[in-house]
LOVOGU-329135 format. One record per residue (C-alpha): x, y, z. Coordinates in pm, whole numbers, padded with zeros to 5 digits, always signed. Example, Ala and Ser with C-alpha at 12.3 -4.5 7.8 and 13.67 -1.06 7.14 Angstrom:
// LOVOGU-329135
+01230-00450+00780+01367-00106+00714
// end
This chain:
// LOVOGU-329135
+01695+01148-01123+01560+01382-00861+01774+01488-00568+01721+01278-00256+01609+01584-00060+01380+01725-00327+01070+01860-00154+00746+01699-00260+00426+01900-00236+00156+01792+00009-00083+01511-00077-00395+01408+00119-00176+01127+00260+00104+01352+00389-00153+01600+00522-00317+01319+00723+00020+01196+00855+00126+01549+00957-00214+01617+01114-00168+01310+01335+00198+01399+01404+00328+01080+01247+00704+01074+01192+00780+00993+00828+01053+01049+00571+00982+01138+00208+01135+00933-00073+01067+01063-00425+01177+00846-00718+01126+00845-01093+00793+00673-01156+00806+00401-01423+00475+00281-01572+00420-00082-01460+00750-00071-01268+00575-00152-00941+00746-00198-00607+01048-00369-00768+01130-00046-00952+01079+00189-00654+01280-00046-00428+01563-00059-00684+01578+00320-00725+01562+00389-00351+01796+00106-00252+01529-00067-00041+01441-00433+00009+01122-00489-00194+00980-00688+00100+00972-00361+00303+00799-00167+00025+00427-00207+00092+00174-00182-00189-00176-00042-00133-00430-00251-00322-00792-00143-00365-01008-00453-00387-01378-00528-00358-01594-00804-00215-01880-00989-00387-02111-00690-00324-01861-00448-00486-01784-00297-00143-01431-00157-00157-01152-00250+00083-00779-00186+00104-00514-00455+00136-00159-00365+00238+00086-00625+00107+00464-00675+00082+00590-00555-00255+00736-00896-00335+00417-01089-00255+00076-01140-00412-00258-01152-00231-00437-01484-00200-00788-01350-00260-00940-01685-00152-00755-01676+00179-00838-01306+00231-01209-01360+00158-01220-01649+00406-01053-01441+00680-01276-01136+00639-01599-01333+00601-01658-01246+00235-01771-01484-00039-01508-01348-00274-01256-01066-00312-01110-00932-00634-00901-00632-00737-01100-00326-00847-01059-00202-01203-00812+00091-01206-01081+00356-01269-01297+00214-00988-00999+00201-00751-00922+00567-00833-01283+00667-00768-01280+00502-00424-00932+00617-00316-00908+00955-00486-00560+00854-00609-00424+00743-00945-00330+00375-00962+00044+00364-00900+00006+00649-00652-00249+00500-00412-00189+00559-00043-00401+00407+00234-00384+00746+00409-00620+01029+00317-00845+00827+00086-01155+00990-00060-01378+00714+00081-01335+00546+00420-01268+00178+00351-01177-00113+00578-00801-00175+00571-00639-00517+00600-00263-00555+00648-00054-00866+00590+00038-00965+00946+00413-01006+00879+00437-00639+00771+00374-00543+01133+00696-00720+01236+00912-00493+01019+01086-00198+01192+00999+00043+00907+00807+00022+00582+00798+00234+00267+00443+00298+00148+00293+00524-00116+00268+00886-00010-00026+00968-00239+00146+01030-00571+00319+00825-00838+00694+00828-00771+00663+00909-00400+00701+00678-00101+00705+00765+00268+00884+00557+00530+00693+00501+00853+00659+00260+01143+00413-00008+01021+00217+00019+01349+00090+00355+01217-00134+00157+00978-00306-00006+01277-00316+00309+01492-00431+00552+01222-00628+00330+00982-00751+00058+01215-00584-00191+00979-00673-00550+01069-00396-00811+01042-00462-01097+00796-00250-01378+00654-00299-01384+00278+00050-01340+00128+00165-01554-00161+00540-01516-00212+00722-01594-00535+00857-01913-00370+00500-02030-00305+00406-01942-00664+00704-02146-00789+00889-01844-00925+01152-01819-00647
// end
């Protein structure tokens, strides 16, 4: 385990946040392959609902977009497509997602992406006082005010969350 105050080197995400004078705290953890938000939340002692995952998806024309979703929820791609006026939306393959974002899958941040992409945020995330979101590297979250996603990324609120209760796994 790394020390809580271990310094993490700059990423394009932290550079962008610093450049815009966004207050954030750094939270390194030990990255576990396929551990997802449940693992980072467990290690950092956070509620998985406040850990926000950055998902690179694409529409029917293979145009990339980013969806910010609660760690404990899935994206209803049908509902998302309907709300953004697309015929369909699907997750990008990992190598395609990395090409668009400039980040490795598991370390994707919505901040400082290689390509500018439209960003959609699950509306209920904006009601949280603070969120933990990837800081641009596997095993590294930053905590910020969720409004930063709207102010800095122009994230548009959508309602497309499927919780485990809805999926019958609660």
